[in-house]
C-alpha positions as CSV (number, residue, x, y, z in Angstrom):
1,M,113.6,64.0,125.9
2,V,111.2,65.3,128.7
3,C,109.4,68.5,129.0
4,L,108.8,69.7,132.6
5,D,105.2,71.2,133.7
6,T,105.3,74.0,136.0
7,D,104.2,71.7,138.9
8,F,107.7,70.2,138.8
9,L,109.4,73.0,138.4
10,I,107.7,74.3,141.5
11,E,108.4,71.4,143.5
12,F,112.1,71.0,142.3
13,D,113.1,74.6,143.2
14,R,111.3,73.6,146.7
15,Q,113.7,70.7,146.7
16,Q,110.8,68.5,147.6
17,P,112.2,65.1,147.6
18,Q,110.2,63.3,145.0
19,A,111.1,66.3,142.6
20,V,114.7,66.1,143.6
21,S,114.7,62.3,143.2
22,R,113.3,62.3,139.8
23,M,115.5,65.1,138.6
24,E,118.6,63.1,139.7
25,S,117.3,60.1,137.7
26,M,117.0,62.2,134.8
27,A,120.5,63.8,135.0
28,A,122.1,60.2,135.7
29,K,120.5,59.1,132.4
30,G,122.1,62.2,130.6
31,E,118.4,63.5,129.9
32,V,118.2,67.0,128.6
33,V,115.6,68.6,130.6
34,Y,113.1,71.1,128.9
35,T,110.0,73.3,129.8
36,T,107.9,75.8,127.8
37,I,107.6,79.3,127.7
38,F,104.2,79.0,128.8
39,N,105.8,77.0,131.8
40,V,108.1,79.7,132.5
41,S,105.5,82.3,132.5
42,E,103.1,80.5,135.1
43,Y,106.2,79.8,137.2
44,Y,107.0,83.8,137.2
45,A,103.1,84.6,138.1
46,G,104.0,82.8,141.1
47,V,107.2,84.2,142.0
48,L,105.6,87.7,141.6
49,K,103.2,87.3,144.3
50,S,106.2,86.9,146.6
51,K,107.1,89.7,149.0
52,N,111.0,88.5,148.4
53,K,112.7,91.2,146.7
54,S,115.0,89.2,145.2
55,A,112.6,86.3,144.3
56,L,112.5,87.3,140.6
57,R,116.7,87.6,140.3
58,L,116.4,84.2,142.0
59,A,113.9,82.7,139.6
60,K,116.0,83.8,136.5
61,D,119.1,82.2,137.8
62,Y,117.0,79.0,138.7
63,L,115.3,78.9,135.2
64,E,118.6,79.1,133.2
65,D,119.3,75.4,134.1
66,F,116.6,74.4,131.7
67,S,116.3,74.6,128.1
68,I,113.0,76.5,127.0
69,L,110.7,75.5,124.2
70,Q,109.0,78.1,122.1
71,L,105.6,78.7,120.5
72,D,106.6,78.0,116.8
73,E,104.5,77.8,113.9
74,E,104.3,73.7,114.0
75,S,103.0,74.1,117.6
76,A,100.5,76.6,116.7
77,L,99.2,74.4,114.0
78,I,99.1,71.7,116.5
79,W,97.3,73.7,119.1
80,A,94.6,74.8,116.4
81,R,94.1,71.2,115.5
82,L,93.7,70.1,119.0
83,Y,91.6,73.4,120.1
84,N,89.0,72.1,117.4
85,E,89.2,68.6,118.3
86,L,88.9,69.1,121.9
87,R,86.3,71.7,122.4
88,A,83.9,69.6,124.5
89,N,86.7,68.6,126.3
90,Q,88.8,71.7,126.7
91,I,91.7,71.5,129.1
92,G,92.6,75.2,129.0
93,D,94.4,77.4,126.7
94,R,97.7,77.7,128.4
95,D,97.6,74.0,129.2
96,L,96.6,73.0,125.5
97,F,99.9,75.5,124.3
98,I,102.1,73.3,126.6
99,A,101.0,70.2,125.3
100,S,101.2,71.6,121.8
101,I,104.7,72.5,122.3
102,A,105.6,69.2,123.9
103,L,104.1,67.3,120.8
104,S,105.7,69.4,118.5
105,N,109.0,68.6,119.9
106,K,108.3,64.9,120.6
107,Q,108.9,65.4,124.4
108,T,107.2,63.5,127.2
109,L,105.7,65.8,129.5
110,I,106.2,65.2,133.2
111,T,103.5,66.4,135.5
112,R,101.7,65.5,138.6
113,N,98.4,66.5,136.5
114,K,98.6,63.3,134.4
115,K,94.9,62.6,134.0
116,H,94.2,66.3,132.8
117,F,96.7,66.3,129.9
118,E,96.1,62.5,128.9
119,R,93.0,63.7,127.3
120,V,95.6,65.2,124.7
121,P,95.9,62.6,121.8
122,G,99.2,61.6,121.3
123,L,100.8,63.2,124.3
124,E,103.3,61.1,126.1
125,V,102.6,61.8,129.9
126,E,104.3,61.0,132.8
127,G,103.7,61.3,136.6
128,W,106.2,61.8,139.2
């Protein structure tokens, strides 16, 4: 199971060849593709900067293709533990929530920000 970081969501939406190829590879394996509610929030933040009046509707349609993982109590507990453990080496609250949700759901995080997320103990991270 894989969880897509915001950078992948953006580049796949833009039909960037590496992202498209990676998605095709996952689809060929029958992989269920997830993202987190925090990635959705980051994606929407970018969309709302657009001057395109139909951008939000298009974004909602696009995101329907992904299973969205929510913050739950287990993820919150993982976040709290990681927050205390990584204080000196903080990666940012949103990214820590993304990592916590991925860990809680036993997901491999697909990101271009591999070095950043590799700071999180136990998180499986794959670049693309």
